[in-house]
Every structure is written in C-alpha cells, then in structure tokens.
C-alpha positions in Angstrom: 179.7 -81.2 130.9 183.4 -81.0 130.0 185.6 -78.4 132.6 186.5 -76.1 129.7 182.3 -75.7 129.3 182.4 -75.8 133.3 184.6 -72.9 133.2 183.1 -70.9 130.8 179.7 -71.3 132.3 181.4 -70.0 135.9 182.8 -66.7 134.1 179.6 -65.9 132.5 177.3 -66.4 136.3 180.2 -64.3 137.9 179.8 -61.1 135.1 176.1 -61.1 135.6 176.3 -61.6 139.3 179.3 -58.7 139.5 176.5 -56.1 140.9 176.8 -54.2 138.0 174.5 -53.6 135.2 172.1 -56.7 136.8 171.5 -54.0 139.8 169.2 -51.2 136.8 166.4 -53.7 137.1 166.6 -55.4 140.7 166.7 -51.3 142.2 164.0 -50.8 139.7 161.9 -53.6 140.5 162.5 -52.6 144.6 161.4 -49.4 144.0 158.5 -49.7 141.8 157.8 -52.5 145.3 158.0 -49.8 147.7 156.8 -46.5 146.1 153.0 -46.2 145.0 153.7 -43.3 142.1 155.5 -44.8 139.3 157.4 -42.1 138.6 158.4 -41.5 141.5 160.1 -44.9 142.1 162.2 -44.7 139.2 163.4 -41.2 139.9 164.3 -42.8 143.0 166.1 -45.5 141.3 168.0 -43.7 139.2 168.9 -41.2 142.2 170.0 -44.3 144.4 171.7 -46.0 141.4 173.5 -42.5 140.5 175.7 -43.1 144.0 175.2 -46.8 144.7 176.5 -47.7 141.5 177.2 -45.5 138.6 179.9 -42.9 140.5 181.9 -46.2 141.3 181.1 -48.3 138.1 182.8 -44.6 136.2 185.3 -44.9 138.4 186.6 -48.5 138.1 186.2 -47.9 134.3 188.0 -45.2 134.4 191.1 -47.3 136.0 190.3 -49.3 133.4 190.9 -47.8 130.2 194.3 -45.9 131.8 195.3 -49.2 132.6 195.7 -48.9 136.5 193.8 -51.9 136.9 193.3 -55.2 133.8 190.3 -56.1 135.0 186.9 -54.3 135.8 186.6 -56.7 138.6 189.5 -56.0 139.9 191.2 -59.1 141.1 194.7 -57.8 143.1 193.4 -57.0 146.5 196.0 -54.0 146.5 194.0 -52.7 143.8 191.0 -52.3 145.3 191.1 -50.4 148.0 190.6 -46.8 145.9 187.6 -48.0 144.5 186.3 -49.1 147.9 187.0 -45.5 149.1 185.4 -44.4 146.3 182.7 -46.4 146.8 182.4 -45.1 150.8 182.2 -41.7 149.5 179.7 -42.2 146.6 177.1 -43.8 149.5 177.6 -41.6 152.0 177.1 -39.0 150.1 173.6 -40.7 148.3 172.4 -41.6 151.5 172.8 -38.0 153.1 171.0 -37.3 149.9 168.1 -38.9 150.5 167.5 -38.1 153.7 167.7 -34.5 152.6 165.0 -35.4 150.2 162.9 -37.4 152.3 163.5 -40.9 150.7 161.7 -43.5 151.2 163.0 -45.7 154.3 163.6 -49.3 152.6 166.0 -46.9 150.1 167.8 -45.7 153.1 168.3 -48.9 154.8 169.9 -50.0 151.4 172.0 -47.7 151.4 173.3 -47.7 154.9 174.0 -51.9 154.1 176.1 -50.8 151.5 177.9 -48.6 153.6 178.3 -50.3 156.3 179.2 -53.8 154.0 181.8 -51.7 151.8 183.6 -50.4 154.8 183.9 -53.9 156.6 184.6 -55.9 153.7 186.9 -53.2 152.3 188.9 -53.0 155.5 189.0 -56.9 154.6 190.1 -57.2 151.4 193.4 -54.6 152.9 194.7 -57.9 153.8 192.6 -60.9 152.2 190.7 -60.5 149.2 186.8 -61.8 150.5 184.4 -62.3 148.0 182.6 -59.1 146.5 180.2 -61.3 144.5 178.8 -63.6 147.1 178.4 -60.2 149.4 176.3 -58.9 146.6 174.3 -61.5 146.0 173.7 -62.6 149.8 172.5 -58.6 150.6 170.1 -58.9 147.1 168.3 -61.9 148.6 168.1 -60.7 151.4 166.9 -57.8 150.8 164.1 -59.7 148.3 163.1 -61.5 151.2 162.8 -59.1 153.1 160.5 -57.0 150.3 158.7 -59.4 149.4 158.5 -62.6 152.2 159.4 -66.2 151.8 158.4 -67.1 148.5 162.4 -65.4 147.9 163.9 -68.1 149.6 163.6 -69.8 146.3 166.3 -67.0 145.5 168.8 -68.5 148.3 170.5 -71.6 146.1 172.1 -68.4 143.5 174.8 -68.0 146.7 176.1 -70.9 146.8 175.6 -71.0 143.1 177.9 -67.5 142.8 180.0 -68.9 145.3 180.8 -71.6 143.1 181.2 -69.6 139.9 183.8 -67.7 141.8 186.2 -70.9 143.6 185.8 -72.2 140.0 187.7 -70.1 137.9 190.7 -69.7 140.8 189.2 -65.2 141.8 188.9 -67.2 145.4 188.7 -69.6 147.8 185.7 -71.4 149.6 186.7 -69.8 153.1 186.5 -66.2 151.0 183.4 -67.2 149.6 181.4 -68.5 152.3 183.1 -64.9 154.6 182.1 -62.2 152.1 178.2 -64.1 151.9 178.5 -64.5 156.2 179.6 -60.5 156.3 177.0 -59.1 153.9 174.0 -60.9 156.2 175.1 -60.3 158.7 175.2 -56.3 158.1 171.7 -56.9 156.2 170.0 -58.7 159.4 171.2 -56.3 162.1 170.1 -52.6 159.5 166.9 -54.2 158.1 166.2 -54.9 161.9 167.5 -52.2 163.1 164.6 -49.9 160.4 162.1 -52.0 161.2 161.6 -53.7 158.7 162.4 -57.5 160.4 160.1 -58.3 163.1 160.0 -61.5 166.1 
C-alpha cells in the first residue's frame, strides 16, 4: 500500500471511529441486549443518545458552522474545552433522567463512565491533547466484553488500529493514544466493577 493510500485509510478510520455516527447502532445493540421489550429498548437508546451524543454533536456542529472551529474532530486542544464541558453537563443531565425514569442499570453505568472519562480527559486536554478516539473505542471494546462475553476479545485489535490511524495522520503521538486508551479502560473497568457487572 502506498503512503497516500495509507494516509487515506487512516483518515477513513478516524472518521468511522470518532464516536459520533457509529455510536447509534452500537447503543441500539446494547439496549436491545439489556431490555427485553424492543420498543422500550429503542426508547432507552434514543434517550441515552440524546444526552450522550446528539446534544454535544449539535453544539460542535454549531461551532463549526460559525467557524469557531475549523475541524469537527477539534484538533486544537484549546478548542476542546467548551465542547467537553457541554458533553459533561449533557451527560450529567442524561444520567439524572435515567435514574428518575428507572432506566436499566447498565445504561446508568455507561453514562457514569462517559461523565468520569470526559472529565478526566478534559482536564488532561487542557495541558496535553490526549486521544478521544482511542478512549472511545476502548470504552466500546470493554463494554461489549462485559455485556457479551469473552468472544468480544476479538474487538481488542480495533484499539491499536484506531491508535495507529490517529498517529498516522499526525493528530496524536503514540503516548497520547496510549494514554487515552488506558484512562478509558481504567474508568470503564472500575465503574462496571462497582455496579456489579464484573465479577472475579
């Protein structure tokens, strides 16, 4: 594969695994796996996605349209602070509603993971541009392993593949993609463990 082709492939991977559009089918799958009633599962998925993805995405796209940022992936760490704050606030509101409406426990755990991870990553981002892409894909890989079992270990290679893509297009250093993954793994593991979804 030529250098140009590799760069194009890396960019495609970055867009696929940026956690936006691909979150929709993944969250739907998770809700269908945790809720017996299909209609209710889709309702919970819509509610979760509204606060976890849709509201933050609308805010980021608004910034992009107003030319406050020039890239939807927000490569400049200084520009990431406000979107991260909005993401945290939106997810806190979403988690509160999930508790009030007595949502499935697994969705509450996922929401808490997003809040904690975003806060930690956002704090670090103020000083150092840690990778949100590898943080997101690590969260998904851990979540699918917890929910569907050891067969989902087959997804683990996605983490270094996404990390490679981010380094390849020079959006992050190796340390930044590794750090994003480690933070996400630890947060996901500890929250799922505290909620009783991981047992030894």
